[in-house]
C-alpha positions in Angstrom: 99.5 135.6 103.7 99.3 132.9 106.4 96.2 132.5 108.5 97.7 130.4 111.2 96.7 132.8 114.1 93.4 134.1 112.8 89.8 133.7 113.9 87.4 133.8 111.0 83.6 134.2 110.8 81.6 133.1 107.8 77.9 132.5 107.9 76.9 130.8 111.2 80.5 129.4 111.5 83.5 130.5 113.5 86.9 129.1 112.8 89.8 129.2 115.3 92.7 128.3 113.2 95.3 128.2 115.9 93.2 125.8 118.0 91.9 123.9 114.9 88.3 124.3 116.1 85.3 124.9 113.8 82.1 126.1 115.6 78.6 126.4 114.3 76.3 128.5 116.6 78.7 127.9 119.4 78.9 124.1 119.0 82.0 122.3 117.9 81.8 120.3 114.7 83.8 117.1 114.2 86.2 117.6 111.3 89.2 115.5 110.4 92.7 117.2 110.0 92.7 116.9 106.2 89.3 118.5 105.8 90.3 121.2 108.2 93.4 121.9 106.2 91.3 122.1 103.0 89.0 124.7 104.7 92.0 126.8 105.7 93.4 126.6 102.1 90.0 127.8 100.6 89.6 130.6 103.2 93.1 131.9 102.5 91.9 132.5 98.9 88.2 133.2 99.5 86.6 134.8 96.5 89.3 133.4 94.2 89.6 130.2 92.3 92.0 127.6 93.8 93.2 125.2 91.2 93.0 121.5 91.9 96.7 121.0 91.5 97.4 123.7 94.1 95.0 122.1 96.6 96.4 118.6 96.1 100.0 119.9 96.6 98.9 121.7 99.8 97.0 118.7 101.3 99.3 115.9 100.1 102.7 117.6 99.6 104.7 114.4 99.6 102.3 112.0 98.0 100.9 111.2 94.6 97.1 111.2 94.7 94.4 111.6 92.1 91.6 114.2 91.8 89.2 111.8 93.4 90.9 112.1 96.8 90.4 115.8 96.6 86.8 115.4 95.5 86.1 113.1 98.4 87.7 115.6 100.9 85.6 118.5 99.4 82.4 116.4 99.8 83.3 115.8 103.5 83.8 119.5 104.0 80.5 120.3 102.3 78.8 117.8 104.5 80.2 119.4 107.6 79.1 122.9 106.5 75.7 121.7 105.3 76.5 123.0 101.8 74.9 122.0 98.5 77.1 121.5 95.5 74.3 122.5 93.2 73.4 125.6 95.1 76.5 126.4 97.1 76.6 128.9 100.0 80.2 128.3 100.7 82.1 126.1 98.2 81.6 126.6 94.5 82.9 124.0 92.0 84.6 125.3 88.9 84.3 122.3 86.5 87.6 120.7 85.6 89.6 123.5 87.3 89.1 123.7 91.1 87.0 125.3 93.8 86.2 128.8 95.1 85.0 129.8 98.6 82.1 132.2 97.9 80.8 133.2 101.3 81.7 136.5 103.0 84.6 136.0 105.5 85.3 138.3 108.4 88.4 138.3 110.5 87.9 138.8 114.3 90.6 141.1 115.8 91.8 141.5 119.4 91.9 144.8 121.3 95.3 145.8 119.8 94.1 145.4 116.3 96.1 142.2 115.6 94.6 138.9 114.8 94.4 136.3 117.6 92.1 134.1 119.6 91.4 136.6 122.4 87.9 136.1 123.9 88.0 139.6 125.2 88.5 141.1 121.7 85.6 139.0 120.4 83.3 140.2 123.2 84.0 143.8 122.0 82.3 143.0 118.8 79.2 141.3 120.3 77.4 144.6 121.0 76.8 144.9 117.2 76.5 141.1 116.5 73.9 139.0 118.5 75.0 136.0 116.4 78.6 136.5 117.4 77.6 136.9 121.1 76.0 133.5 120.8 79.2 132.1 119.3 81.4 133.6 122.1 79.2 132.1 124.8 79.4 128.8 122.9 83.2 129.1 122.7 83.4 129.7 126.5 81.0 126.9 127.2 83.0 124.6 124.9 86.3 125.5 126.7 84.7 124.7 130.1 83.2 121.5 128.9 86.5 120.6 127.3 88.3 121.1 130.6 85.8 118.9 132.4 86.0 116.2 129.7 89.8 116.4 129.9 89.8 115.9 133.7 87.3 113.0 133.3 89.4 111.5 130.6 92.6 111.7 132.7 90.8 110.2 135.7 89.4 107.3 133.7 92.6 106.8 131.9 94.7 106.6 135.0 92.3 104.2 136.8 93.0 101.4 134.5 91.7 98.8 136.9 88.2 99.9 135.9 88.7 99.4 132.2 87.5 96.4 130.3 90.3 93.7 130.4 90.1 93.1 126.6 91.0 96.8 126.0 94.1 96.5 128.2 95.7 93.4 126.7 97.7 93.4 123.4 95.9 92.3 120.4 95.5 88.5 120.4 93.2 86.3 118.2 92.6 82.6 117.7 90.8 81.0 114.7 87.9 78.9 115.7 87.0 77.8 112.1 88.7 77.9 108.8 86.4 76.5 106.2 84.1 79.5 105.7 80.9 77.9 107.0 80.4 79.5 110.4 78.1 82.4 109.9 77.1 83.3 113.5 78.7 82.8 116.9 78.1 83.9 120.5 80.1 83.5 123.7 78.6 82.5 127.0 78.6 85.1 129.9 81.4 83.1 131.7 83.5 83.0 128.6 83.9 79.2 128.7 81.6 78.2 125.7 80.9 79.4 122.2 77.6 78.7 120.4 77.9 78.8 116.6 76.0 77.9 113.4 77.5 75.5 110.8 76.3 75.3 107.2 77.0 72.3 104.9 75.1 70.9 102.0 72.6 73.8 102.2 71.6 72.9 105.7 72.5 74.7 108.9 73.0 73.3 112.4 73.8 74.9 115.8 76.7 73.7 117.9 78.2 74.3 121.4 82.0 74.4 121.7 83.8 74.0 125.1 86.8 76.3 124.7 88.9 74.5 127.3 88.5 71.0 125.9 87.7 72.0 122.3 84.8 69.5 122.2 81.7 70.2 120.1 78.1 69.2 120.9 75.2 69.6 118.4 72.3 71.6 119.9 70.0 71.8 116.9 70.3 69.3 114.0 70.8 70.3 110.4 67.7 71.9 108.6 66.9 74.1 105.6 67.0 77.3 107.7 69.1 80.4 107.7 70.3 81.6 111.1 71.0 85.2 112.1 71.8 86.4 115.6 72.7 84.1 118.4 72.8 85.1 122.1 73.1 83.2 125.4 71.0 84.3 128.4 72.8 86.0 131.3 72.4 82.8 133.4 74.0 80.8 130.6 71.1 78.3 130.4 69.1 79.5 127.3 70.1 80.1 123.7 68.2 82.7 121.7 68.4 82.8 117.9 66.7 84.2 114.8 66.1 82.1 111.7 64.0 81.8 108.6 63.2 78.9 106.4 65.0 78.3 103.2 64.2 78.9 100.3 63.4 82.3 101.8 59.8 83.3 101.0 59.6 86.8 99.6 57.4 88.3 102.4 58.8 86.3 105.3 61.0 87.8 108.0 63.1 85.9 110.5 61.4 84.7 113.7 63.2 84.7 117.1 63.3 81.4 119.1 64.8 80.2 122.4 65.9 76.7 123.4 67.8 75.1 126.3 71.6 75.5 125.9 71.8 71.6 126.0 69.4 71.2 123.2 65.7 70.4 122.7 62.8 71.7 120.8 63.0 75.5 120.1 60.1 77.7 121.0 59.2 80.6 118.8 58.8 83.8 120.9 58.8 86.7 118.3 57.4 86.6 114.8 58.4 88.6 111.7 61.5 90.2 113.3 64.5 91.5 111.4 67.3 89.2 112.6 69.4 91.0 115.2 68.2 91.5 118.8 69.5 92.2 122.4 68.9 90.7 125.8 68.7 92.7 129.0 71.4 92.0 131.7 68.8 90.4 134.0 67.4 88.3 131.2 63.8 89.5 131.5 63.6 91.6 128.3 64.5 91.4 124.6 64.9 94.2 122.1 64.3 93.6 118.4 63.5 95.2 115.1 60.7 95.0 112.5 61.0 96.5 109.1 57.8 96.9 107.0 59.7 99.0 104.4 56.9 101.5 103.9 57.4 105.2 103.3 56.4 106.2 106.8 57.4 103.2 108.8 60.5 101.7 107.1 62.0 100.2 110.3 61.0 100.2 113.9 62.5 99.3 117.3 60.6 97.1 119.7 60.9 95.6 123.2 59.2 92.6 124.8 59.5 90.2 127.7 62.1 87.5 127.2 59.3 85.0 126.5 57.9 87.2 123.7 54.9 88.7 125.7 54.0 92.3 126.1 55.5 93.6 122.8 55.8 97.4 122.5 57.1 99.6 119.8 59.4 102.3 121.0 60.3 104.2 117.8 60.3 104.0 114.1 62.0 105.7 111.1 60.7 106.6 107.6 62.1 105.4 104.3 65.0 104.8 103.6 66.4 104.9 107.1 67.2 101.5 108.7 67.5 100.6 112.3 70.3 98.2 113.2 71.3 95.9 116.1 69.5 97.1 119.2 71.4 96.4 122.4 70.0 96.9 125.9 72.4 98.8 128.2 73.9 97.2 131.3 71.6 99.1 133.6 68.6 98.0 131.6 67.3 101.5 131.1 68.2 102.3 127.5 68.7 100.6 124.1 71.6 101.5 121.9 70.9 101.2 118.2 72.4 102.0 114.8 70.4 104.2 112.5 70.9 105.5 109.0 70.9 104.5 105.3 73.6 103.3 102.9 71.8 103.2 99.6 73.9 106.0 98.2 77.1 104.6 99.6 77.6 107.6 101.9 78.7 107.4 105.5 75.3 108.3 107.0 75.0 105.7 109.8 75.0 107.0 113.3 74.8 105.5 116.8 72.1 106.5 119.2 70.3 105.3 122.4 66.7 105.6 123.5 65.2 105.6 127.1 63.0 102.5 127.2 60.4 104.1 129.4 60.2 107.7 128.1 61.3 107.2 124.5 63.7 110.1 124.7 66.6 109.7 122.2 70.2 110.7 122.4 73.0 110.6 119.9 76.0 108.8 121.3 78.6 110.0 118.9 78.9 112.4 116.0 81.1 109.9 114.1 79.4 108.6 111.0 79.8 105.2 109.3 78.8 103.6 106.1 77.3 100.7 108.0 77.1 99.3 111.5 76.5 95.6 111.8 76.8 94.6 115.4 77.6 96.2 118.8 78.1 95.2 122.4 78.0 97.3 125.6 81.1 97.3 127.8 80.0 96.1 131.2 80.7 99.4 133.0 78.4 101.2 130.5 81.3 103.6 129.6 81.0 102.7 125.9 80.3 100.2 123.2 82.3 98.0 120.8 81.1 98.1 117.2 81.6 96.1 114.1 81.4 99.0 111.7 82.6 100.1 108.2 83.6 103.7 107.6 83.7 104.8 104.0 85.8 104.4 101.9 87.3 101.5 103.8 86.2 98.1 102.5 86.5 96.3 105.8 84.2 96.1 108.8 86.5 96.9 111.8 86.1 96.8 115.5 85.5 100.3 117.0 85.2 101.6 120.5 82.8 104.5 121.2 82.8 106.4 124.5 79.3 106.8 126.0 80.5 110.0 127.8 82.4 111.9 125.1 81.2 110.2 121.9 84.8 109.7 120.8 85.1 106.8 118.3 88.4 104.9 118.1 89.2 102.1 115.6 90.7 99.1 117.3 91.6 96.8 114.5 93.6 97.6 111.4 94.3 94.2 110.0 93.0 92.8 106.7 90.0 91.1 108.3 86.4 92.2 108.0 84.6 91.6 111.3 80.8 91.7 110.9 79.5 90.3 114.3 80.8 90.3 117.8 79.8 88.9 121.2 81.4 89.9 124.5 81.4 87.9 127.7 80.2 89.3 131.0 83.5 90.8 132.3 84.7 91.9 128.8 87.8 89.7 128.9 87.1 87.8 125.7 85.3 88.5 122.4 84.0 86.2 119.7 83.6 87.6 116.2 82.7 86.3 112.9 84.6 87.6 109.9 83.6 87.4 106.3 85.2 87.6 102.8 83.5 87.5 99.4 84.2 84.5 97.1 82.4 85.4 93.9 83.5 84.6 90.4 82.6 85.7 86.9 81.4 82.6 85.1 80.5 82.3 81.4 77.9 79.7 80.4 77.3 78.7 76.8 73.8 77.8 75.5 75.2 75.2 73.1 76.6 72.1 74.9 79.4 71.6 72.3 80.9 74.9 73.2 82.2 73.4 76.4 81.6 73.7 80.2 81.3 77.0 82.1 84.4 79.1 82.2 85.6 81.0 85.3 87.2 84.3 84.2 87.9 86.4 87.3 86.9 87.4 90.8 84.0 89.8 90.3 81.0 91.8 91.7 79.0 93.0 88.7 78.9 92.2 85.0 77.6 93.6 81.6 78.3 93.0 77.9 79.4 95.6 75.5 77.6 95.7 72.0 80.7 94.0 70.6 80.5 91.2 73.1 83.3 92.2 75.4 82.6 91.9 79.2 82.6 94.9 81.6 83.0 93.7 85.2 83.8 95.1 88.6 86.3 93.4 90.9 88.1 93.9 94.2 91.1 92.0 93.2 93.3 95.0 93.8 91.8 95.6 97.2 89.4 98.2 95.9 86.4 97.7 93.6 87.5 98.8 90.1 85.9 98.6 86.7 87.7 96.3 84.2 87.1 94.7 80.8 87.9 91.2 79.4 87.1 89.1 76.4 84.7 86.2 76.8 87.6 83.8 76.4 89.4 85.5 79.3 91.9 87.3 77.2 92.9 91.0 77.1 91.8 91.8 80.7 92.3 95.5 81.4 91.6 97.5 84.5 90.0 100.9 83.7 89.6 102.7 87.0 92.0 103.1 89.9 90.6 104.8 93.0 90.1 104.0 96.8 86.4 104.3 96.3 83.9 101.7 95.2 83.4 101.6 91.4 80.6 99.2 90.2 77.9 98.5 87.6 79.7 99.4 84.4 77.7 99.5 81.1 78.6 100.6 77.6 77.1 103.1 75.2 75.5 101.6 71.9 78.7 102.4 70.0 80.9 101.0 72.7 83.0 104.1 73.0 81.8 105.2 76.5 81.4 103.3 79.7 79.1 104.5 82.5 79.5 103.3 86.1 78.6 104.3 89.6 81.2 105.4 92.2 81.2 106.9 95.7 84.5 108.7 95.1 82.8 112.0 96.0 81.3 110.7 99.2 78.1 109.2 97.8 77.0 107.1 94.9 77.0 109.1 91.6 77.1 108.1 88.0 80.4 108.7 86.2 81.5 108.2 82.6 84.8 107.5 80.8 86.1 106.5 77.4 86.3 102.7 76.8 90.0 102.9 77.5 89.5 104.6 80.9 90.4 108.1 79.8 88.4 111.3 80.1 86.9 110.4 83.4 84.1 112.7 84.7 81.1 112.9 86.9 77.7 112.8 85.2 75.1 113.1 88.0 75.1 115.4 91.0 71.7 114.8 92.5 70.2 111.5 93.5 72.9 109.5 91.8 72.6 105.8 91.5 73.3 102.7 89.3 73.4 102.8 85.4 71.0 100.4 83.6 70.8 101.3 79.9 71.9 103.8 77.3 69.2 104.7 74.8 69.7 103.5 71.2 70.5 107.0 70.0 73.1 107.4 72.8 71.3 110.5 74.2 69.9 109.2 77.5 71.4 107.2 80.3 68.8 105.4 82.4 69.7 104.6 86.0 68.2 103.5 89.3 68.5 106.3 91.9 70.5 105.4 95.0 68.2 106.6 97.8 64.6 105.7 96.6 65.5 103.3 93.8 63.3 104.9 91.3 64.0 104.8 87.6 65.7 108.0 86.4 67.5 109.3 83.3 70.0 112.0 82.4 71.5 113.2 79.2 74.8 111.3 78.6 76.7 114.6 78.3 75.3 115.8 81.6 72.3 117.8 82.7 69.2 117.7 84.9 68.1 114.3 86.1 64.6 113.3 85.2 62.1 110.9 86.8 61.1 108.1 84.4 59.2 105.6 86.5 57.9 106.2 90.1 58.3 102.7 91.4 60.5 102.4 94.4 62.4 99.7 96.3 63.3 97.6 93.2 66.9 96.6 92.7 66.3 94.7 89.5 64.8 97.0 86.9 65.5 95.6 83.4 64.9 98.1 80.6 64.2 96.9 77.1 66.8 97.7 74.4 64.6 100.3 72.8 64.0 102.0 76.2 60.2 101.6 75.8 59.5 99.0 78.5 60.7 98.0 81.9 60.5 94.6 83.6 60.6 93.9 87.3 59.4 91.4 89.8 56.8 92.0 92.3 56.1 89.9 95.4 52.8 89.5 97.0 51.8 87.6 100.1 51.7 84.2 98.4 53.2 84.7 94.9 55.8 86.5 92.8 55.2 87.7 89.2 57.1 89.6 86.6 55.5 92.8 85.3 56.3 94.5 82.0 55.3 98.1 82.0 55.3 100.8 79.2 57.5 103.7 80.1 55.5 106.0 78.0 52.1 105.6 79.7 53.0 103.5 82.7 50.6 100.8 81.6 51.2 97.2 82.6 51.5 95.3 79.2 52.2 91.8 80.5 52.2 89.8 83.7 54.4 86.7 83.7 54.2 83.8 86.2 57.5 82.4 87.5 58.6 78.8 88.2 58.5 79.1 92.0 56.1 81.7 93.2 57.4 81.5 96.8 60.7 83.0 95.9 61.6 86.2 94.2 63.3 86.8 90.9 67.0 87.2 91.5 68.2 88.9 88.2 66.7 89.6 84.8 67.8 90.8 81.3 66.2 91.5 78.0 67.2 89.8 74.7 68.9 92.2 72.3 65.8 92.1 70.0 63.4 92.8 72.9 61.3 89.7 72.1 62.3 87.7 75.2 63.1 88.2 78.8 65.8 86.2 80.5 65.7 85.8 84.3 67.3 83.7 87.1 65.0 82.0 89.6 64.8 78.5 91.3 61.9 76.2 90.4 60.0 73.6 92.4 62.4 70.7 91.7 65.6 72.2 93.1 66.9 74.9 95.4 69.5 75.8 92.8 69.2 78.9 90.7 68.1 78.3 87.1 68.4 80.5 84.0 65.1 80.8 82.1 64.1 82.4 78.7 60.6 83.7 78.6 59.3 84.6 75.0 56.9 87.5 75.2 54.7 86.2 72.4 52.9 83.7 74.6 55.1 80.7 74.1 56.2 78.6 77.1 59.4 79.6 79.0 62.5 77.6 78.3 64.8 76.2 81.0 68.4 77.0 79.8 70.8 76.1 82.6 71.0 75.0 86.2 73.6 77.2 87.9 74.4 74.7 90.7 74.4 75.4 94.5 76.4 78.7 94.4 74.6 81.9 95.2 74.3 84.9 92.9 75.8 88.3 93.9 73.1 90.7 95.1 72.8 93.0 92.1 73.9 93.2 88.4 75.1 89.6 88.5 73.5 88.4 85.2 74.0 89.5 81.6 73.2 88.0 78.2 75.6 88.3 75.3 74.6 90.3 72.2 74.4 87.1 70.1 72.5 85.3 72.8 74.9 82.3 72.6 76.2 82.8 76.1 75.4 84.5 79.4 77.6 85.7 82.2 76.8 85.2 85.9 78.5 86.4 89.1 78.2 83.5 91.5 79.9 82.1 94.6 79.3 82.9 98.3 80.4 84.8 101.3 82.8 82.8 103.5 82.3 83.2 107.2 84.6 82.1 110.1 84.7 82.6 113.8 87.6 84.1 115.7 88.3 84.4 119.5 89.9 87.7 120.5 91.4 88.2 124.0 93.1 91.6 123.5 92.4 94.8 121.4 95.1 97.1 122.7 
């Protein structure tokens, strides 16, 4: 029986199917069409199992899609309803079969006894239902607000002369660099000049480019620094930037400087900031972030005078919530900022603003993102442009968000990934930097006569199977998938095929099962499959995270939880997740082959050490010094016999990464290989073969280029 004209009540929710509106306590919830369609399909059969195949046929009648697409849509619906997959109020999962809507559902009838969206008929029921009375008032209020919003939208839309010029012109872009070495760029308020950083031979410099003549002038000479945000003052005379010295000390944060636009000696104005900042329209104030990464004060938002004086903290967030790119509004009264976390690969970043004087916060949009890198206010303060990524899309795109309605609209759909943006004063031209990964799976041999390093494939993470085969993740297909390959490059085989991100594959001791993490359900969870890619199923449903080791008996999978990065374990056939080691914020736990010890690096104010801890009694067994105490350990791995620890870290003689072997019997560490100037990928980029004759490294760099955009229509 069709529900196309019904109004349904379940829990605190009211669903108007004809108008495609979902309300909770009278407030409209944002829900995309596919998720709405799924909700209707489940409500049509409430109390009964709906098979996966039936739901897929209903939602994607003319397309071939996999179960993961359905799982992802179910996770979005659960998030909208505030439901818990483990203790469901609304949607129950029937493993390997489908889903069942388990809440009571009530149809709301009009005065003639037929179904329909009549407000009058709903009011007749409110005498016996205070909750429903609240919903009715919410519906009426929503309709009135919707009418007002529609009028405002029409007025704004017809008065195109008030809109930003870049939003009225057809999409137009021009490459400003092509060699991948321009990391940051900013445009002057008058739109005539671009300031940018250029990195060559591990040294970065700052340049000024005249767009009309295409001439370039060096403002700051090359140095061993890493630059972050660039911004030009409203009067066009001063350049502000954030930078940190390389190699990057473990406890150091970027400092913010200013210098004349024609060059000179930079002056430090803010210490220990986080990289991105914003200038007020009159040039008298600067907003910035500090992140101490503690439980109660993970990241905080600050404001100061433009010379760095009179610092004041405005707000903070607890772990693991980050604060991103603070931008002062055109009227100078509020700061827009991104806030959220992406550890579990879910789209939990939002956009908010705070009143500088009162500290009152307001959410700008109900849209959620996986990450927001940069933003810029439109000059009329009607909205912002964002460089943001929305799961499961792999690219950062340019979005427009209305300050009045919160509507978020994606403006770019090309293959580029835009991670920074800078808008001139009248919003007629935009400078962006785009990036792309250029990381490769490289095999190094310990014995010189085995030949030079071999590049096997583009890759993101790597591990060895017990038989010496390589498991790696790669985005060669456009999505991150898990694949295998022999050490000589032969028999490469892709094992997963999904729009989501699949990473960090490891093998069971017998090599028959591969475990990996994926956000195909909307957040990072551990999955398992046979070594040929068959029998794919989800293993964790709680904290989720990244696999690290399977115990020798094959019973336990050890993993690092996504949100708090603690060491956990779960039975390899599924079950309750258990806490193993309550040590947070460490990407690089390395577990001994017998699962009795864990190794990780710990940075203090002036040094970095490696700790080896017993997992049974949590006692520190050994403390190992590293070659360069000013920089942290990048990656580590145990020898198969558990008698040595391998790790990657630079020493005092070179900025390059070096592979070291540290025997645990007190002998001196052994320098194995210099990896050259290329970077290592952030996580799971180093693995040692079972015979210890070779090791695999994911190395390369991110390529960055600047682009000038004059139209986004």
